py3Dmol code that shows the C-alpha trace and the ligand (Angstrom):
import py3Dmol

protein = """\
ATOM      1  CA  MET A   1       0.000   0.012   0.010  1.00  0.00           C
ATOM      2  CA  ARG A   2       1.260   3.441  -0.868  1.00  0.00           C
ATOM      3  CA  LYS A   3       1.604   6.180   1.683  1.00  0.00           C
ATOM      4  CA  THR A   4      -1.229   8.632   1.629  1.00  0.00           C
ATOM      5  CA  LEU A   5      -1.592  12.294   2.477  1.00  0.00           C
ATOM      6  CA  THR A   6      -3.128  11.196   5.763  1.00  0.00           C
ATOM      7  CA  ASP A   7      -0.068   9.091   6.587  1.00  0.00           C
ATOM      8  CA  ILE A   8       2.177  12.091   5.951  1.00  0.00           C
ATOM      9  CA  GLN A   9       0.017  14.413   8.007  1.00  0.00           C
ATOM     10  CA  GLN A  10      -0.027  11.860  10.814  1.00  0.00           C
ATOM     11  CA  MET A  11       3.774  11.835  10.801  1.00  0.00           C
ATOM     12  CA  LYS A  12       3.747  15.556  11.575  1.00  0.00           C
ATOM     13  CA  THR A  13       1.060  15.077  14.262  1.00  0.00           C
ATOM     14  CA  ARG A  14       3.192  12.357  15.871  1.00  0.00           C
ATOM     15  CA  GLY A  15       6.384  14.433  15.565  1.00  0.00           C
ATOM     16  CA  GLU A  16       7.934  11.804  13.369  1.00  0.00           C
ATOM     17  CA  PRO A  17      10.526  13.258  11.000  1.00  0.00           C
ATOM     18  CA  ILE A  18       9.503  12.898   7.303  1.00  0.00           C
ATOM     19  CA  ALA A  19      12.355  11.855   4.921  1.00  0.00           C
ATOM     20  CA  MET A  20      11.887  12.712   1.270  1.00  0.00           C
ATOM     21  CA  LEU A  21      14.438  11.956  -1.535  1.00  0.00           C
ATOM     22  CA  THR A  22      14.423  12.827  -5.180  1.00  0.00           C
ATOM     23  CA  ALA A  23      14.205   9.887  -7.599  1.00  0.00           C
ATOM     24  CA  TYR A  24      14.353   9.813 -11.368  1.00  0.00           C
ATOM     25  CA  ASP A  25      14.393   6.196 -12.462  1.00  0.00           C
ATOM     26  CA  ALA A  26      12.703   2.855 -11.630  1.00  0.00           C
ATOM     27  CA  VAL A  27      15.806   1.080 -10.325  1.00  0.00           C
ATOM     28  CA  THR A  28      17.021   3.663  -7.858  1.00  0.00           C
ATOM     29  CA  ALA A  29      13.507   4.628  -6.807  1.00  0.00           C
ATOM     30  CA  GLY A  30      12.923   0.912  -6.054  1.00  0.00           C
ATOM     31  CA  LEU A  31      15.899   0.870  -3.735  1.00  0.00           C
ATOM     32  CA  PHE A  32      14.747   4.002  -1.828  1.00  0.00           C
ATOM     33  CA  ASP A  33      11.187   2.497  -1.679  1.00  0.00           C
ATOM     34  CA  ALA A  34      12.417  -0.763  -0.277  1.00  0.00           C
ATOM     35  CA  ALA A  35      14.396   1.157   2.326  1.00  0.00           C
ATOM     36  CA  GLY A  36      11.140   2.735   3.465  1.00  0.00           C
ATOM     37  CA  VAL A  37      11.512   6.370   2.248  1.00  0.00           C
ATOM     38  CA  PRO A  38       7.947   7.613   2.582  1.00  0.00           C
ATOM     39  CA  ILE A  39       8.007  10.305  -0.130  1.00  0.00           C
ATOM     40  CA  LEU A  40       9.811  10.267  -3.433  1.00  0.00           C
ATOM     41  CA  LEU A  41       9.955  13.468  -5.347  1.00  0.00           C
ATOM     42  CA  VAL A  42      10.512  13.268  -9.082  1.00  0.00           C
ATOM     43  CA  GLY A  43      12.137  16.646  -9.032  1.00  0.00           C
ATOM     44  CA  ASP A  44      12.785  18.803 -11.995  1.00  0.00           C
ATOM     45  CA  SER A  45      16.364  18.687 -10.662  1.00  0.00           C
ATOM     46  CA  LEU A  46      16.251  15.874 -13.258  1.00  0.00           C
ATOM     47  CA  GLY A  47      17.616  18.569 -15.549  1.00  0.00           C
ATOM     48  CA  ASP A  48      20.876  19.151 -13.609  1.00  0.00           C
ATOM     49  CA  ASN A  49      21.214  15.721 -12.079  1.00  0.00           C
ATOM     50  CA  VAL A  50      20.297  13.290 -14.879  1.00  0.00           C
ATOM     51  CA  LEU A  51      19.799  14.947 -18.240  1.00  0.00           C
ATOM     52  CA  GLY A  52      22.884  17.115 -18.230  1.00  0.00           C
ATOM     53  CA  LEU A  53      20.806  20.301 -18.847  1.00  0.00           C
ATOM     54  CA  GLY A  54      22.551  22.504 -16.307  1.00  0.00           C
ATOM     55  CA  SER A  55      19.311  23.714 -14.658  1.00  0.00           C
ATOM     56  CA  THR A  56      15.711  22.870 -14.098  1.00  0.00           C
ATOM     57  CA  ILE A  57      14.443  25.423 -16.696  1.00  0.00           C
ATOM     58  CA  PRO A  58      14.807  23.352 -19.882  1.00  0.00           C
ATOM     59  CA  VAL A  59      13.057  20.306 -18.335  1.00  0.00           C
ATOM     60  CA  THR A  60       9.800  19.612 -20.223  1.00  0.00           C
ATOM     61  CA  LEU A  61       6.536  18.076 -19.242  1.00  0.00           C
ATOM     62  CA  ASP A  62       7.282  15.093 -21.473  1.00  0.00           C
ATOM     63  CA  ASP A  63      10.599  14.602 -19.550  1.00  0.00           C
ATOM     64  CA  MET A  64       8.737  14.726 -16.270  1.00  0.00           C
ATOM     65  CA  VAL A  65       5.944  12.392 -17.331  1.00  0.00           C
ATOM     66  CA  ARG A  66       8.438   9.789 -18.538  1.00  0.00           C
ATOM     67  CA  HIS A  67      10.524   9.884 -15.399  1.00  0.00           C
ATOM     68  CA  THR A  68       7.589   9.996 -13.113  1.00  0.00           C
ATOM     69  CA  ALA A  69       6.167   6.916 -14.803  1.00  0.00           C
ATOM     70  CA  ALA A  70       9.501   5.093 -14.328  1.00  0.00           C
ATOM     71  CA  VAL A  71       9.594   6.005 -10.618  1.00  0.00           C
ATOM     72  CA  THR A  72       5.969   4.906 -10.133  1.00  0.00           C
ATOM     73  CA  ARG A  73       6.635   1.613 -11.868  1.00  0.00           C
ATOM     74  CA  GLY A  74       9.675   0.973  -9.677  1.00  0.00           C
ATOM     75  CA  THR A  75       7.977   1.662  -6.339  1.00  0.00           C
ATOM     76  CA  ARG A  76       5.143   0.185  -4.179  1.00  0.00           C
ATOM     77  CA  THR A  77       4.874   2.061  -0.959  1.00  0.00           C
ATOM     78  CA  ALA A  78       6.300   5.607  -1.383  1.00  0.00           C
ATOM     79  CA  LEU A  79       4.056   8.525  -2.137  1.00  0.00           C
ATOM     80  CA  VAL A  80       5.310   9.767  -5.479  1.00  0.00           C
ATOM     81  CA  VAL A  81       5.235  13.548  -5.968  1.00  0.00           C
ATOM     82  CA  ALA A  82       6.061  15.003  -9.429  1.00  0.00           C
ATOM     83  CA  ASP A  83       7.432  18.458 -10.015  1.00  0.00           C
ATOM     84  CA  MET A  84       5.425  20.621 -12.425  1.00  0.00           C
ATOM     85  CA  PRO A  85       8.148  21.923 -14.753  1.00  0.00           C
ATOM     86  CA  PHE A  86       8.902  25.571 -15.587  1.00  0.00           C
ATOM     87  CA  MET A  87       6.036  27.491 -17.197  1.00  0.00           C
ATOM     88  CA  THR A  88       3.597  24.525 -17.196  1.00  0.00           C
ATOM     89  CA  TYR A  89       1.418  26.194 -14.513  1.00  0.00           C
ATOM     90  CA  ALA A  90       1.479  29.836 -15.544  1.00  0.00           C
ATOM     91  CA  THR A  91      -2.312  29.621 -16.308  1.00  0.00           C
ATOM     92  CA  LEU A  92      -5.034  27.597 -14.710  1.00  0.00           C
ATOM     93  CA  GLU A  93      -5.630  25.735 -17.881  1.00  0.00           C
ATOM     94  CA  ASP A  94      -1.959  24.776 -18.309  1.00  0.00           C
ATOM     95  CA  ALA A  95      -1.724  23.777 -14.625  1.00  0.00           C
ATOM     96  CA  VAL A  96      -4.710  21.483 -14.874  1.00  0.00           C
ATOM     97  CA  GLY A  97      -3.425  19.930 -18.100  1.00  0.00           C
ATOM     98  CA  ALA A  98       0.099  19.359 -16.686  1.00  0.00           C
ATOM     99  CA  ALA A  99      -1.215  17.872 -13.474  1.00  0.00           C
ATOM    100  CA  ARG A 100      -3.508  15.604 -15.410  1.00  0.00           C
ATOM    101  CA  ARG A 101      -0.579  14.234 -17.461  1.00  0.00           C
ATOM    102  CA  LEU A 102       1.676  13.764 -14.398  1.00  0.00           C
ATOM    103  CA  MET A 103      -1.077  11.855 -12.567  1.00  0.00           C
ATOM    104  CA  GLN A 104      -2.714   9.960 -15.400  1.00  0.00           C
ATOM    105  CA  GLU A 105       0.285   9.127 -17.520  1.00  0.00           C
ATOM    106  CA  GLY A 106       3.033   9.379 -14.916  1.00  0.00           C
ATOM    107  CA  GLY A 107       1.039   7.802 -12.103  1.00  0.00           C
ATOM    108  CA  ALA A 108       2.094  10.444  -9.520  1.00  0.00           C
ATOM    109  CA  GLN A 109      -0.058  10.740  -6.512  1.00  0.00           C
ATOM    110  CA  ALA A 110       0.670  14.441  -5.971  1.00  0.00           C
ATOM    111  CA  ILE A 111       2.416  17.334  -7.700  1.00  0.00           C
ATOM    112  CA  LYS A 112       4.748  20.045  -6.518  1.00  0.00           C
ATOM    113  CA  LEU A 113       4.911  23.614  -7.746  1.00  0.00           C
ATOM    114  CA  GLU A 114       7.033  26.612  -6.834  1.00  0.00           C
ATOM    115  CA  GLY A 115       5.873  30.043  -5.605  1.00  0.00           C
ATOM    116  CA  GLY A 116       3.872  31.864  -2.955  1.00  0.00           C
ATOM    117  CA  GLN A 117       0.728  34.005  -2.990  1.00  0.00           C
ATOM    118  CA  PRO A 118       0.558  34.409  -6.782  1.00  0.00           C
ATOM    119  CA  MET A 119       0.188  30.591  -6.919  1.00  0.00           C
ATOM    120  CA  VAL A 120      -2.893  30.517  -4.657  1.00  0.00           C
ATOM    121  CA  PRO A 121      -5.578  30.414  -7.410  1.00  0.00           C
ATOM    122  CA  ILE A 122      -3.616  27.560  -9.182  1.00  0.00           C
ATOM    123  CA  VAL A 123      -3.275  25.549  -5.947  1.00  0.00           C
ATOM    124  CA  ARG A 124      -6.918  26.069  -5.105  1.00  0.00           C
ATOM    125  CA  ARG A 125      -8.071  24.942  -8.555  1.00  0.00           C
ATOM    126  CA  LEU A 126      -5.856  21.861  -8.575  1.00  0.00           C
ATOM    127  CA  VAL A 127      -7.005  20.901  -5.140  1.00  0.00           C
ATOM    128  CA  GLU A 128     -10.650  21.357  -6.252  1.00  0.00           C
ATOM    129  CA  CYS A 129      -9.870  18.960  -9.106  1.00  0.00           C
ATOM    130  CA  GLY A 130      -8.573  16.344  -6.694  1.00  0.00           C
ATOM    131  CA  VAL A 131      -4.856  16.985  -7.182  1.00  0.00           C
ATOM    132  CA  PRO A 132      -2.757  16.919  -4.000  1.00  0.00           C
ATOM    133  CA  VAL A 133      -0.359  19.903  -4.115  1.00  0.00           C
ATOM    134  CA  MET A 134       2.985  20.340  -2.391  1.00  0.00           C
ATOM    135  CA  GLY A 135       4.223  23.897  -2.319  1.00  0.00           C
ATOM    136  CA  HIS A 136       7.834  25.098  -2.569  1.00  0.00           C
ATOM    137  CA  LEU A 137       9.026  28.365  -1.051  1.00  0.00           C
ATOM    138  CA  GLY A 138      12.373  30.052  -0.295  1.00  0.00           C
ATOM    139  CA  TYR A 139      14.894  29.605  -3.012  1.00  0.00           C
ATOM    140  CA  THR A 140      12.916  28.260  -6.009  1.00  0.00           C
ATOM    141  CA  PRO A 141      15.235  27.035  -8.738  1.00  0.00           C
ATOM    142  CA  GLN A 142      12.808  27.726 -11.623  1.00  0.00           C
ATOM    143  CA  SER A 143      13.243  31.418 -10.793  1.00  0.00           C
ATOM    144  CA  ALA A 144      17.055  31.131 -10.937  1.00  0.00           C
ATOM    145  CA  HIS A 145      17.320  34.055 -13.423  1.00  0.00           C
ATOM    146  CA  VAL A 146      15.234  36.267 -11.129  1.00  0.00           C
ATOM    147  CA  PHE A 147      17.336  35.421  -8.057  1.00  0.00           C
ATOM    148  CA  GLY A 148      20.590  35.749 -10.042  1.00  0.00           C
ATOM    149  CA  LYS A 149      22.420  33.657  -7.499  1.00  0.00           C
ATOM    150  CA  VAL A 150      21.686  30.642  -5.309  1.00  0.00           C
ATOM    151  CA  ARG A 151      21.273  32.170  -1.873  1.00  0.00           C
ATOM    152  CA  VAL A 152      19.353  31.883   1.381  1.00  0.00           C
ATOM    153  CA  GLN A 153      15.963  33.591   1.267  1.00  0.00           C
ATOM    154  CA  GLY A 154      14.004  35.386   3.969  1.00  0.00           C
ATOM    155  CA  ARG A 155      16.869  36.863   6.029  1.00  0.00           C
ATOM    156  CA  SER A 156      15.363  40.368   6.366  1.00  0.00           C
ATOM    157  CA  ALA A 157      12.264  41.046   8.485  1.00  0.00           C
ATOM    158  CA  PHE A 158      10.385  42.039   5.314  1.00  0.00           C
ATOM    159  CA  ALA A 159      11.359  38.936   3.335  1.00  0.00           C
ATOM    160  CA  ALA A 160      10.795  36.681   6.340  1.00  0.00           C
ATOM    161  CA  ARG A 161       7.281  38.107   6.884  1.00  0.00           C
ATOM    162  CA  ARG A 162       6.498  37.580   3.270  1.00  0.00           C
ATOM    163  CA  LEU A 163       7.664  34.035   3.288  1.00  0.00           C
ATOM    164  CA  LEU A 164       5.534  33.290   6.376  1.00  0.00           C
ATOM    165  CA  GLU A 165       2.493  34.880   4.658  1.00  0.00           C
ATOM    166  CA  ASP A 166       3.211  32.830   1.508  1.00  0.00           C
ATOM    167  CA  ALA A 167       3.316  29.654   3.585  1.00  0.00           C
ATOM    168  CA  LEU A 168       0.036  30.445   5.340  1.00  0.00           C
ATOM    169  CA  ALA A 169      -1.624  31.302   2.004  1.00  0.00           C
ATOM    170  CA  LEU A 170      -0.533  28.037   0.388  1.00  0.00           C
ATOM    171  CA  GLU A 171      -1.823  26.075   3.423  1.00  0.00           C
ATOM    172  CA  ALA A 172      -5.162  27.955   3.268  1.00  0.00           C
ATOM    173  CA  ALA A 173      -5.356  27.204  -0.484  1.00  0.00           C
ATOM    174  CA  GLY A 174      -5.199  23.474   0.287  1.00  0.00           C
ATOM    175  CA  ALA A 175      -1.508  22.512  -0.119  1.00  0.00           C
ATOM    176  CA  PHE A 176      -0.826  19.309   1.838  1.00  0.00           C
ATOM    177  CA  ALA A 177       2.924  20.034   2.491  1.00  0.00           C
ATOM    178  CA  LEU A 178       5.522  22.628   1.848  1.00  0.00           C
ATOM    179  CA  VAL A 179       9.207  22.459   0.782  1.00  0.00           C
ATOM    180  CA  LEU A 180      11.311  25.172   2.297  1.00  0.00           C
ATOM    181  CA  GLU A 181      14.551  25.601   0.414  1.00  0.00           C
ATOM    182  CA  LEU A 182      17.463  27.669   1.676  1.00  0.00           C
ATOM    183  CA  VAL A 183      15.623  29.395   4.490  1.00  0.00           C
ATOM    184  CA  PRO A 184      17.246  30.432   7.813  1.00  0.00           C
ATOM    185  CA  THR A 185      16.785  27.805  10.512  1.00  0.00           C
ATOM    186  CA  GLN A 186      14.871  30.200  12.852  1.00  0.00           C
ATOM    187  CA  LEU A 187      12.434  31.318  10.154  1.00  0.00           C
ATOM    188  CA  ALA A 188      11.830  27.684   9.054  1.00  0.00           C
ATOM    189  CA  ALA A 189      11.107  26.803  12.644  1.00  0.00           C
ATOM    190  CA  ALA A 190       8.686  29.748  12.961  1.00  0.00           C
ATOM    191  CA  ILE A 191       6.870  28.748   9.820  1.00  0.00           C
ATOM    192  CA  THR A 192       6.779  25.052  10.829  1.00  0.00           C
ATOM    193  CA  SER A 193       5.226  25.885  14.191  1.00  0.00           C
ATOM    194  CA  ARG A 194       2.547  28.019  12.559  1.00  0.00           C
ATOM    195  CA  LEU A 195       1.451  25.561   9.919  1.00  0.00           C
ATOM    196  CA  ARG A 196      -0.809  22.537  10.351  1.00  0.00           C
ATOM    197  CA  ILE A 197       0.691  20.919   7.247  1.00  0.00           C
ATOM    198  CA  PRO A 198       4.258  19.555   7.240  1.00  0.00           C
ATOM    199  CA  THR A 199       7.243  21.520   6.136  1.00  0.00           C
ATOM    200  CA  ILE A 200      10.040  19.599   4.369  1.00  0.00           C
ATOM    201  CA  GLY A 201      13.317  21.474   4.415  1.00  0.00           C
ATOM    202  CA  ILE A 202      16.397  21.528   2.223  1.00  0.00           C
ATOM    203  CA  GLY A 203      18.967  23.851   3.695  1.00  0.00           C
ATOM    204  CA  ALA A 204      16.280  25.026   6.175  1.00  0.00           C
ATOM    205  CA  GLY A 205      17.612  23.560   9.404  1.00  0.00           C
ATOM    206  CA  PRO A 206      16.630  20.620  11.619  1.00  0.00           C
ATOM    207  CA  GLN A 207      13.302  21.998  12.921  1.00  0.00           C
ATOM    208  CA  CYS A 208      11.267  21.407   9.791  1.00  0.00           C
ATOM    209  CA  ASP A 209       8.887  18.457   9.914  1.00  0.00           C
ATOM    210  CA  GLY A 210      10.906  16.646   7.344  1.00  0.00           C
ATOM    211  CA  GLN A 211      13.969  16.841   5.171  1.00  0.00           C
ATOM    212  CA  VAL A 212      14.524  16.442   1.412  1.00  0.00           C
ATOM    213  CA  GLN A 213      17.804  15.764  -0.310  1.00  0.00           C
ATOM    214  CA  VAL A 214      18.599  15.513  -3.986  1.00  0.00           C
ATOM    215  CA  SER A 215      19.538  11.859  -4.236  1.00  0.00           C
ATOM    216  CA  THR A 216      22.615  12.453  -6.446  1.00  0.00           C
ATOM    217  CA  ASP A 217      23.992  14.773  -3.719  1.00  0.00           C
ATOM    218  CA  MET A 218      23.139  12.354  -0.938  1.00  0.00           C
ATOM    219  CA  LEU A 219      24.719   9.400  -2.789  1.00  0.00           C
ATOM    220  CA  GLY A 220      27.842  11.353  -3.794  1.00  0.00           C
ATOM    221  CA  LEU A 221      27.240  10.710  -7.507  1.00  0.00           C
ATOM    222  CA  ARG A 222      28.709  14.046  -8.511  1.00  0.00           C
ATOM    223  CA  ASP A 223      31.876  14.697  -6.617  1.00  0.00           C
ATOM    224  CA  ASP A 224      32.538  17.968  -8.491  1.00  0.00           C
ATOM    225  CA  PHE A 225      29.510  19.445  -6.650  1.00  0.00           C
ATOM    226  CA  LYS A 226      28.713  19.581  -2.969  1.00  0.00           C
ATOM    227  CA  PRO A 227      26.139  22.184  -1.875  1.00  0.00           C
ATOM    228  CA  ARG A 228      26.420  23.266   1.765  1.00  0.00           C
ATOM    229  CA  HIS A 229      22.942  21.958   2.565  1.00  0.00           C
ATOM    230  CA  ALA A 230      23.865  18.442   1.339  1.00  0.00           C
ATOM    231  CA  ARG A 231      25.478  15.558   3.184  1.00  0.00           C
ATOM    232  CA  ARG A 232      27.002  12.625   1.360  1.00  0.00           C
ATOM    233  CA  PHE A 233      25.764   9.382   2.817  1.00  0.00           C
ATOM    234  CA  ALA A 234      27.797   7.396   0.234  1.00  0.00           C
ATOM    235  CA  GLU A 235      30.537   8.161  -2.243  1.00  0.00           C
ATOM    236  CA  LEU A 236      29.089   6.505  -5.413  1.00  0.00           C
ATOM    237  CA  ALA A 237      31.192   8.572  -7.828  1.00  0.00           C
ATOM    238  CA  GLN A 238      34.353   7.008  -6.350  1.00  0.00           C
ATOM    239  CA  LEU A 239      32.814   3.516  -6.465  1.00  0.00           C
ATOM    240  CA  ILE A 240      31.730   3.986 -10.072  1.00  0.00           C
ATOM    241  CA  ARG A 241      35.160   5.319 -11.082  1.00  0.00           C
ATOM    242  CA  ALA A 242      36.867   2.366  -9.428  1.00  0.00           C
ATOM    243  CA  ALA A 243      34.385  -0.165 -10.920  1.00  0.00           C
ATOM    244  CA  SER A 244      34.909   1.340 -14.416  1.00  0.00           C
ATOM    245  CA  ALA A 245      38.716   1.096 -14.043  1.00  0.00           C
ATOM    246  CA  ALA A 246      38.437  -2.527 -12.830  1.00  0.00           C
ATOM    247  CA  TYR A 247      36.124  -3.371 -15.787  1.00  0.00           C
ATOM    248  CA  LEU A 248      38.528  -1.783 -18.303  1.00  0.00           C
ATOM    249  CA  ALA A 249      41.454  -3.741 -16.862  1.00  0.00           C
ATOM    250  CA  ALA A 250      39.512  -6.984 -16.859  1.00  0.00           C
ATOM    251  CA  VAL A 251      38.535  -6.593 -20.514  1.00  0.00           C
ATOM    252  CA  ALA A 252      42.135  -5.613 -21.435  1.00  0.00           C
ATOM    253  CA  GLU A 253      43.604  -8.693 -19.744  1.00  0.00           C
ATOM    254  CA  ARG A 254      40.767 -10.962 -20.975  1.00  0.00           C
ATOM    255  CA  SER A 255      39.845 -12.040 -17.500  1.00  0.00           C
ATOM    256  CA  PHE A 256      36.328 -10.911 -18.293  1.00  0.00           C
ATOM    257  CA  PRO A 257      34.110 -12.562 -19.366  1.00  0.00           C
ATOM    258  CA  ALA A 258      34.923 -15.728 -17.387  1.00  0.00           C
ATOM    259  CA  ALA A 259      33.304 -19.153 -17.929  1.00  0.00           C
ATOM    260  CA  GLU A 260      30.497 -18.265 -15.572  1.00  0.00           C
ATOM    261  CA  ASN A 261      29.588 -15.240 -17.716  1.00  0.00           C
ATOM    262  CA  SER A 262      29.552 -17.290 -20.915  1.00  0.00           C
ATOM    263  CA  SER A 263      27.551 -20.127 -22.434  1.00  0.00           C
ATOM    264  CA  SER A 264      28.562 -23.158 -24.519  1.00  0.00           C
ATOM    265  CA  MET A 265      27.078 -25.384 -27.224  1.00  0.00           C
ATOM    266  CA  ASP A 266      27.473 -28.908 -28.310  1.00  0.00           C
ATOM    267  CA  ASP A 267      30.778 -29.204 -30.308  1.00  0.00           C
ATOM    268  CA  ALA A 268      29.109 -31.460 -32.915  1.00  0.00           C
ATOM    269  CA  GLU A 269      26.418 -28.779 -33.608  1.00  0.00           C
ATOM    270  CA  LEU A 270      29.161 -26.218 -34.166  1.00  0.00           C
ATOM    271  CA  ARG A 271      31.080 -28.605 -36.448  1.00  0.00           C
ATOM    272  CA  GLU A 272      27.928 -29.148 -38.489  1.00  0.00           C
ATOM    273  CA  ALA A 273      27.284 -25.430 -38.717  1.00  0.00           C
ATOM    274  CA  LEU A 274      30.831 -24.734 -39.980  1.00  0.00           C
ATOM    275  CA  GLU A 275      31.003 -27.752 -42.348  1.00  0.00           C
ATOM    276  CA  GLY A 276      32.334 -26.793 -45.734  1.00  0.00           C
ATOM    277  CA  LEU A 277      33.230 -23.276 -44.714  1.00  0.00           C
ATOM    278  CA  GLY A 278      36.922 -23.837 -44.411  1.00  0.00           C
TER     279      GLY A 278
END
"""
ligand_1 = """\
8
KIV
O 13.656 19.321 -8.007
C 14.074 19.142 -6.875
O 14.945 18.303 -6.621
C 13.446 19.889 -5.792
C 14.023 19.686 -4.406
C 15.269 20.503 -4.261
C 13.045 19.946 -3.365
O 12.569 20.647 -6.006
"""
view = py3Dmol.view(width=600, height=400)
view.addModel(protein, "pdb")
view.setStyle({"model": 0}, {"cartoon": {"style": "trace"}})
view.addModel(ligand_1, "xyz")
view.setStyle({"model": 1}, {"stick": {}})
view.zoomTo()
view.show()
C-alpha cells in the first residue's frame, strides 16, 4: 500500500521526521522505496542531475511524465510527488493539463509547484480537481534568473514576513505540504510551528517536519559538486570510477568474461554449422 496524504500528515502530528528523496528512475527509486523512504519526489532537478541540462528550466513536461512513470513503476509504498516543470502552470488551464498528465500518464499521487501567494488560485483549482499539491518556497530553482544567485531567502524582516505569509496562504489554498529551500533555521522553525501541514526542508535547518535531499547529492554521485545543505551518505562517484577502471582492466587482460559469464554449445552442432566453410 502506498503512503497517503493522511499518513504524511499523521507523521507531523506524531512528531515523526519525514524523509523525502528525489528519484528519477525505476531502479534507484525501487531501492529507496524498499528502504522505506515515505515520499519520493520526481524533481525537475532531473535537468541538472540526470539529463545534463545544467538547470531545471529546460526540463519539459514530457521529460517529467516519462521519469515519473518510471519512478511509479519501480515503487510500491512511497508517495510519488512529481514536479510541475517551468512554465507549465502559468495559467489555470496549463496547470490542470500538466497535473493531469503527471497523474494519469506518470502515475504520480501528488504534484509540486514553486511560488507563494501568486500561486494561490492555481493551488486552489488543482485541489478542487482532486490534485494533492505540495508547495515550494524560499529559493525556488525555476526562478534562478530572477534570483541571479543561489542564496538563502528570507533573512530580512520584510522577506521573512512575506515568506511566512506565503506559507500560510498556500496552506489555506489546500496545499498538503511545503518544501522550504534555503531558508534560515529560525524562520523555518517559525513557519513550521505556525502551519498545520508539514514543512520539508532543504537547507532550512533541523526543525522542519521533514527533510529532502537531492539523491545524487546524498549518494555522492557528482563529486565535483557539494552544496552546503547536502550531506553525502555514500561516495558513489568514487565507487563507479573504481568499478569502471576494474572493468577496463579485466577486458584488457581478458579475465572478463569468465566461464560463468559465458555459455557453450555442443561441439558437434558447431562442427555441423561450420562444415564446408573452411
Ligand atoms: O527538483 C528538486 O529536486 C526539488 C528539491 C530540491 C526539493 O525541488
